[in-house]
C-alpha positions as CSV (number, residue, x, y, z in Angstrom):
1,M,-6.8,5.2,17.2
2,F,-3.0,5.1,16.6
3,T,-1.5,7.7,13.9
4,L,1.9,8.5,12.5
5,N,1.1,12.3,11.3
6,I,2.7,12.8,8.1
7,A,1.1,16.7,7.3
8,P,-1.2,18.9,8.5
9,D,-3.7,17.2,6.1
10,L,-2.6,13.5,6.3
11,Q,-2.0,10.4,9.0
12,L,-1.6,7.1,8.5
13,A,-4.0,5.0,10.7
14,I,-3.4,1.5,11.9
15,V,-6.7,-0.6,10.8
16,Q,-9.4,-1.0,13.0
17,P,-12.9,-2.7,12.7
18,S,-15.0,1.3,12.3
19,F,-12.9,1.4,9.2
20,A,-14.8,-1.4,6.9
21,R,-17.7,0.4,6.0
22,H,-15.2,3.3,4.4
23,Y,-13.2,0.8,2.4
24,L,-16.7,-0.8,2.0
25,D,-17.9,2.7,0.1
26,I,-14.5,3.2,-1.4
27,V,-14.8,-0.4,-3.1
28,T,-18.5,0.4,-3.9
29,A,-18.6,3.6,-4.8
30,E,-15.3,2.7,-7.8
31,R,-15.3,-1.3,-8.4
32,A,-14.6,-1.1,-11.6
33,Y,-11.6,1.4,-11.8
34,L,-9.9,-0.6,-8.3
35,S,-10.5,-3.7,-10.4
36,K,-7.7,-2.9,-13.0
37,W,-4.8,-3.2,-10.2
38,L,-6.5,-5.4,-6.9
39,P,-7.6,-8.3,-7.6
40,W,-9.8,-8.5,-4.2
41,A,-11.8,-5.5,-5.6
42,T,-14.3,-8.4,-7.4
43,D,-14.8,-10.1,-4.0
44,A,-15.2,-7.0,-1.5
45,N,-18.7,-6.8,-1.9
46,S,-19.6,-6.3,2.5
47,E,-18.5,-5.2,5.7
48,A,-17.7,-8.4,7.1
49,F,-14.9,-8.6,4.3
50,F,-12.4,-5.8,5.1
51,L,-13.6,-6.7,9.1
52,E,-11.2,-10.2,7.8
53,F,-9.0,-8.2,6.0
54,I,-8.9,-5.8,9.4
55,R,-8.4,-8.8,11.5
56,T,-6.1,-10.2,9.8
57,S,-3.6,-7.3,9.4
58,L,-4.2,-6.4,12.6
59,Q,-2.2,-9.9,13.5
60,G,0.3,-9.3,11.3
61,Y,1.2,-6.0,12.7
62,A,1.0,-8.2,15.8
63,E,3.5,-10.6,15.1
64,G,6.0,-7.9,13.9
65,K,5.2,-9.3,10.2
66,S,3.4,-6.2,8.7
67,M,1.9,-2.7,8.8
68,T,-1.6,-1.7,7.2
69,C,-2.6,1.9,7.8
70,A,-5.9,3.7,6.8
71,L,-4.7,6.6,4.4
72,V,-7.0,9.6,6.4
73,Y,-6.7,12.7,3.9
74,Q,-8.5,16.1,5.5
75,H,-10.6,13.4,8.4
76,T,-11.6,10.8,5.7
77,V,-10.5,7.2,5.1
78,V,-9.5,8.0,1.2
79,G,-6.9,4.7,0.5
80,N,-4.8,1.9,2.4
81,V,-0.4,2.4,2.9
82,S,1.5,-1.2,4.2
83,F,4.3,-2.8,4.8
84,N,2.9,-6.1,3.4
85,R,5.2,-8.0,4.8
86,I,7.9,-7.2,7.4
87,D,11.0,-9.4,6.5
88,Q,13.6,-9.4,9.4
89,E,15.4,-11.7,8.3
90,L,16.1,-10.2,4.8
91,K,16.4,-6.9,5.8
92,K,13.4,-6.0,3.8
93,V,9.8,-4.7,3.1
94,V,7.5,-4.9,0.6
95,V,4.9,-2.0,0.4
96,G,1.7,-1.9,-1.1
97,Y,-0.6,0.2,-1.5
98,W,-4.3,1.7,-3.5
99,L,-6.1,4.5,-3.1
100,S,-9.1,6.4,-4.0
101,E,-9.9,7.6,-7.8
102,K,-11.3,10.7,-6.6
103,Y,-7.9,11.2,-4.3
104,Q,-5.4,11.3,-7.2
105,G,-2.8,13.5,-7.9
106,L,-3.0,15.6,-5.0
107,G,0.7,13.9,-3.5
108,I,-1.1,12.1,-0.8
109,M,0.7,8.3,-2.1
110,T,3.9,10.1,-2.6
111,K,4.1,12.0,1.0
112,A,3.4,8.1,2.7
113,V,5.4,6.2,0.2
114,S,7.9,8.2,1.1
115,F,7.0,8.4,5.1
116,L,6.9,5.2,4.9
117,I,10.5,4.4,3.8
118,E,11.7,6.6,5.5
119,Y,10.5,4.2,9.1
120,A,11.5,1.0,7.3
121,F,15.3,2.5,7.4
122,S,15.1,4.8,10.3
123,E,12.7,3.3,12.7
124,L,12.9,-0.6,11.7
125,S,16.6,-0.6,10.6
126,M,15.8,-2.5,7.5
127,D,18.1,-2.3,4.2
128,K,15.6,-2.7,1.4
129,V,11.9,-1.4,0.7
130,E,10.5,-3.1,-2.2
131,I,7.0,-2.5,-4.5
132,C,5.8,-4.7,-6.9
133,V,3.3,-2.8,-8.8
134,A,1.0,-4.2,-12.3
135,A,4.1,-3.5,-15.3
136,D,0.8,-1.6,-17.0
137,N,0.1,0.1,-13.7
138,G,1.2,4.3,-14.8
139,P,0.6,5.9,-12.7
140,S,2.2,3.6,-9.7
141,R,5.0,2.7,-11.9
142,R,6.3,6.8,-11.7
143,L,5.4,7.2,-8.0
144,C,8.4,4.9,-7.3
145,E,10.3,6.8,-9.7
146,R,9.6,9.7,-7.8
147,L,10.8,8.5,-5.2
148,N,14.7,7.8,-6.6
149,M,13.4,4.0,-6.5
150,T,15.3,1.6,-9.1
151,L,13.7,-0.7,-11.5
152,E,15.0,-4.7,-10.9
153,G,12.9,-6.3,-13.5
154,I,9.4,-7.5,-14.7
155,I,8.2,-10.7,-14.0
156,S,5.9,-11.7,-16.7
157,N,2.9,-14.3,-16.1
158,Y,3.3,-12.7,-12.2
159,E,-0.8,-12.2,-11.0
160,N,-3.8,-13.8,-12.9
161,L,-5.7,-10.0,-12.0
162,N,-9.3,-10.6,-12.5
163,S,-8.9,-13.6,-15.1
164,D,-6.4,-11.4,-17.0
165,I,-2.4,-12.7,-16.8
166,I,-0.2,-9.9,-15.8
167,G,3.4,-9.2,-15.6
168,H,4.5,-7.3,-12.3
169,A,7.4,-4.0,-12.3
170,I,9.5,-5.2,-9.1
171,Y,11.5,-1.6,-7.9
172,G,13.6,-1.7,-4.5
173,L,15.1,1.4,-2.7
174,H,18.4,0.0,-0.5
175,C,19.2,2.9,2.8
176,T,22.6,2.5,1.0
177,D,21.4,4.9,-1.9
178,L,20.1,7.8,0.3
179,R,24.0,8.3,1.7
């Protein structure tokens, strides 16, 4: 398993088929919570759903278009963090993430996203990191703000989230912001 150690008890692991059962277990236990922010959570009812997600994620990684990692905290898969899109032409990555509700508030996602930001600038030579979050998702917005990302705007009617039309807050960080 290819992993990146980002703290003594936290690793990012490129997704692999053995994670499908772990993802399913989290979503089954926390579907009501995760469905508030993730449109796919209502449809994620089988290991096959996650095996297909992992297959397409690995294909995107092989093509250099994305990088999807499981969050492994104290040897347990607790969520996911990714470059949903790696855009070489625009020199930009778009970060996405989700975390089991019972592991929130431990700094896991702050460490993981901070690591990906540094990785995007130092290893991928990107100029910008972007995160789009539901405008009403306070915890995700606070994460972006903790990481000194700039709110670039709010786009109304951005997504149909399980029959609820929501806006998204767009946050960005440029490599020049770190100087």
